[in-house]
C-alpha positions as CSV (number, residue, x, y, z in Angstrom):
1,M,3.2,9.2,-27.4
2,K,6.1,8.1,-25.1
3,D,4.0,8.9,-21.9
4,N,1.4,7.1,-23.3
5,L,3.4,3.7,-23.7
6,M,4.9,4.2,-20.4
7,L,1.6,4.5,-18.6
8,L,0.1,1.3,-20.7
9,A,3.2,-0.8,-19.7
10,A,2.9,0.5,-16.0
11,G,-0.9,-0.8,-16.1
12,I,0.1,-4.2,-17.8
13,I,2.7,-4.6,-15.1
14,C,0.4,-3.9,-12.4
15,A,-2.1,-6.3,-13.7
16,L,0.4,-9.2,-14.1
17,L,1.6,-8.3,-10.5
18,A,-2.3,-8.5,-9.1
19,W,-3.1,-11.6,-11.1
20,A,0.1,-13.2,-10.0
21,F,-0.7,-12.4,-6.4
22,F,-4.1,-13.6,-6.5
23,A,-3.1,-16.6,-8.5
24,Y,-0.3,-17.6,-6.0
25,F,-2.3,-17.2,-2.5
26,Q,-5.5,-17.9,-4.0
27,N,-7.8,-18.0,-0.9
28,A,-5.4,-16.5,1.4
29,A,-5.1,-13.2,-0.7
30,F,-7.9,-11.6,0.9
31,T,-6.3,-12.5,4.4
32,I,-3.2,-10.9,3.8
33,L,-4.9,-7.8,2.2
34,L,-6.9,-8.0,5.5
35,L,-3.9,-7.7,7.5
36,I,-2.0,-5.2,5.8
37,F,-5.2,-3.1,6.0
38,A,-5.5,-3.6,9.9
39,I,-1.9,-3.0,10.4
40,T,-1.9,0.3,8.2
41,V,-5.0,1.5,10.2
42,L,-3.4,0.6,13.7
43,A,0.0,2.1,13.0
44,K,-1.2,5.6,12.0
45,P,-2.6,6.5,15.5
46,V,0.7,4.9,17.0
47,K,2.7,7.3,14.7
48,S,0.9,10.2,15.0
49,K,1.1,9.9,19.0
50,F,4.6,9.6,18.7
51,S,5.5,12.1,16.4
52,H,3.4,15.1,18.5
53,S,5.8,14.8,21.5
54,K,8.6,15.3,19.2
55,K,7.8,18.8,17.7
56,K,8.4,22.1,19.3
57,P,5.8,24.7,19.3
58,N,6.1,27.8,17.0
59,K,6.9,31.2,18.4
């Protein structure tokens, strides 16, 4: 029962945060989400490029 209430509370908080984000930023919200997506997609190959050079081969 306690887990169900915690899950319900987390869902309500996430819904309120999403509403506040779109209500505050309005038309710019989709631009912000697109920028976050683009930065994430571009950062992953850069991270993997630099992390491979630091790994030691297994013997």
